[in-house]
C-alpha positions in Angstrom: 0.0 -0.1 0.0 2.6 2.3 0.8 4.5 1.5 -2.3 1.7 2.3 -4.2 1.0 5.6 -2.6 4.6 6.7 -3.3 3.9 5.6 -7.2 0.9 7.9 -6.9 2.7 11.0 -5.3 5.2 10.8 -8.1 2.6 10.7 -10.8 1.0 14.2 -9.5 4.5 16.0 -9.4 4.0 17.5 -12.9 0.3 18.2 -12.3 -1.3 21.2 -11.3 -3.6 19.4 -8.6 -1.5 20.6 -5.4 -1.4 24.0 -6.9 -5.4 24.0 -7.0 -5.9 22.6 -3.8 -3.8 25.3 -1.9 -4.7 28.2 -4.0 -8.3 28.2 -4.4 -9.1 28.2 -0.4 -7.1 31.5 -0.4 -9.6 33.4 -2.6 -12.5 32.3 -0.1 -10.4 33.6 2.9 -10.0 37.0 0.7 -13.8 37.0 0.3 -14.3 36.5 4.1 -12.0 39.5 4.8 -13.9 41.7 2.4 -17.2 40.4 4.1 -15.7 41.4 7.6 -14.6 44.8 6.4 -18.1 45.4 5.0 -19.7 44.5 8.0 -17.3 46.9 10.1 -18.3 49.7 7.8 -22.0 49.2 8.5 -21.7 49.8 12.3 -23.3 46.9 13.3 -22.0 44.6 16.3 -20.6 41.4 15.5 -18.4 38.5 16.6 -15.0 39.0 14.8 -13.9 35.4 14.2 -17.3 33.9 13.5 -18.0 36.9 10.9 -14.7 36.3 9.2 -15.4 32.4 9.1 -18.8 32.8 8.1 -17.8 35.2 5.3 -15.0 33.0 4.2 -17.2 29.6 4.1 -20.2 30.5 2.1 -18.9 30.3 -1.4 -16.2 27.9 -0.6 -18.6 25.3 1.1 -21.3 25.6 -1.4 -19.2 25.5 -4.7 -15.6 25.6 -4.5 -15.2 22.9 -2.0 -17.3 20.3 -4.0 -15.7 21.4 -7.2 -12.2 20.7 -5.8 -13.1 17.4 -4.8 -14.4 17.0 -8.4 -11.1 18.2 -9.9 -8.9 16.3 -7.6 -10.2 13.0 -8.5 -10.5 13.9 -12.4 -6.9 15.0 -12.4 -5.4 12.0 -10.5 -7.3 9.3 -12.4 -6.7 11.0 -15.8 -3.2 9.8 -16.1 -4.4 6.2 -16.3 -7.1 7.2 -18.9 -4.6 8.5 -21.2 -2.8 6.3 -23.8 -4.6 3.0 -22.1 -2.3 3.9 -19.0 -4.7 1.3 -17.0 -2.8 -1.6 -18.9 0.5 -0.6 -17.6 -0.6 0.2 -13.9 -2.5 -3.4 -13.8 0.2 -5.4 -14.8 2.5 -3.9 -12.1 3.5 -6.3 -9.1 1.0 -4.2 -7.0 -2.3 -5.6 -5.7 -5.0 -3.9 -7.5 -6.9 -3.1 -4.2 -3.6 -1.3 -3.2 -3.6 0.7 -6.5 -7.4 1.7 -5.8 -7.0 2.6 -2.3 -3.7 4.5 -2.8 -5.5 6.6 -5.3 -8.5 7.2 -2.9 -6.2 7.9 0.2 -4.0 10.4 -2.1 -7.2 12.3 -3.1 -8.4 12.4 0.5 -4.9 13.6 1.5 -5.1 16.5 -1.0 -8.7 17.5 -0.1 -7.6 17.5 3.4 -4.8 19.7 2.7 -7.1 22.1 1.0 -9.2 22.2 4.1 -6.1 22.9 6.3 -4.9 25.7 4.0 -8.5 27.3 4.3 -8.6 27.1 8.3 -4.9 28.5 8.6 -5.8 31.2 6.2 -8.4 32.3 8.1 -6.5 32.4 11.4 -3.7 34.3 9.7 -5.9 36.8 8.1 -7.6 37.4 11.2 -4.6 38.1 13.3 -3.3 40.4 10.6 -6.7 42.3 10.7 -6.4 42.7 14.5 -8.3 39.9 15.7 -8.0 38.8 19.4 -6.0 36.0 20.6 -9.0 33.8 21.8 -9.4 32.1 18.4 -12.3 29.8 18.4 -10.4 26.8 17.2 -13.5 24.7 17.7 -15.2 26.5 14.7 -11.9 27.3 12.7 -10.5 24.0 12.7 -13.4 21.7 13.9 -15.9 22.8 11.3 -13.7 22.0 8.3 -12.9 18.8 9.7 -16.8 18.0 9.9 -17.1 19.2 6.5 -14.3 16.5 5.4 -16.4 13.8 6.9 -19.6 15.2 5.8 -18.0 15.3 2.1 -17.5 11.3 2.2 -20.5 10.8 -0.1 -19.2 13.3 -2.9 -15.4 11.9 -2.6 -16.6 8.3 -2.8 -19.3 9.1 -6.0 -16.6 11.2 -7.9 -13.6 8.8 -7.4 -16.2 6.2 -8.7 -17.1 8.4 -11.9 -13.5 9.2 -12.4 -12.3 5.9 -12.4 -15.1 4.5 -14.6 -15.3 6.9 -17.3 -12.2 7.8 -19.5 -13.5 11.0 -20.6 -12.5 13.7 -17.9 -15.6 15.7 -19.1 -18.0 13.1 -17.7 -17.2 13.3 -13.7 -16.5 17.0 -14.1 -19.9 17.4 -16.0 -21.9 15.1 -13.5 -20.1 16.6 -10.6 -20.8 20.1 -11.6 -24.4 19.5 -12.2 -25.1 18.1 -8.8 -23.1 20.9 -7.2 -25.1 24.0 -8.6 -28.5 23.3 -6.9 -26.8 23.2 -3.3 -27.4 26.8 -2.7 -31.2 26.0 -3.2 -31.1 23.1 -1.3 -29.4 24.3 1.7 -32.4 26.8 2.2 -34.7 23.7 2.8 -34.5 22.5 6.4 -36.6 19.5 5.7 -35.2 18.2 2.4 -31.4 19.1 2.4 -31.0 15.6 4.2 -31.7 13.7 1.1 -29.0 15.7 -0.8 -25.4 14.7 0.2 -23.7 17.3 -2.1 -25.1 19.9 0.5 -23.7 18.2 3.4 -20.5 20.2 3.6 -22.3 23.6 3.8 -24.4 22.6 6.5 -21.5 21.0 8.5 -19.3 23.9 8.2 -21.8 26.7 9.2 -21.4 28.1 12.6 -24.7 27.6 14.3 -25.4 31.1 14.9 -28.6 30.0 16.6 -29.5 27.2 19.1 -30.6 24.1 17.0 -33.7 22.3 18.0 -33.3 18.5 18.9 -34.9 17.5 15.4 -32.2 19.7 13.9 -29.5 18.1 16.0 -30.7 14.5 15.2 -30.7 15.3 11.5 -27.0 16.7 11.9 -25.9 13.4 13.6 -27.9 11.5 10.9 -25.8 13.0 8.1 -22.4 11.8 9.3 -24.1 8.3 9.6 -25.4 8.6 6.2 -22.1 9.9 4.7 -20.1 7.1 6.1 -22.6 4.4 5.0 -22.7 5.7 1.2 -19.0 6.0 1.3 -18.4 2.4 2.5 -21.0 1.3 -0.1 -19.9 3.2 -3.2 -16.2 2.7 -2.4 -16.8 -1.2 -1.9 -18.8 -1.5 -5.2 -16.0 0.6 -6.9 -13.3 -1.6 -5.2 -15.1 -4.8 -6.5 -15.4 -3.3 -10.1 -11.7 -2.5 -10.1 -10.4 -5.9 -9.1 -12.5 -7.3 -11.8 -11.5 -4.8 -14.5 -10.1 -6.1 -17.8 -6.8 -5.2 -19.2 -7.5 -4.0 -22.7 
């Protein structure tokens, strides 16, 4: 498994996937900074760190973060789809399971890196803007971790599509089409639970008001559904991959 992961790391050296994963969150942080400055000018009272975090997360969690997941898995599987690269990979003296899981693990590491850059960027920006040292780490670090856990259905689904379809446009197109309605879905307190692409936004949003018992139960249910979908989709994908023909 470690050998397979090292091979995957070597493959992405020449790609822009790490650049994309680390650069895009910075734009969201800058958006949060502008939002904070706007609120300051309005003269309204606000909680500095929560406002900076909230301003940074809206566009990031609804569109940017899901799109990064889509791009990451499309890019790390593209090399094998070019010039029948799977034929070479599947003849290596490495178990197919390890090839499959190493790609999945690499994608998850890059996505987690993306979230880490996002959190660290908010902390640095906040300190530069004069935020106090009582940083709410449970929100700025904890919420992105929950966003990662809630994004497991998206990760598994996009990984499955990226492995299955040779043309990169298929996973990109399907993923983008499923991401766009998120802004509408999150406004429905009743139906968001059936739309996993909305989970990261629900998970990362600070609870500015006290949640009802029913809403809290839905949040716990969301993580359970996320884990279940991940296990099922990755399991099905692994079985198909192990039986994949070399053409």
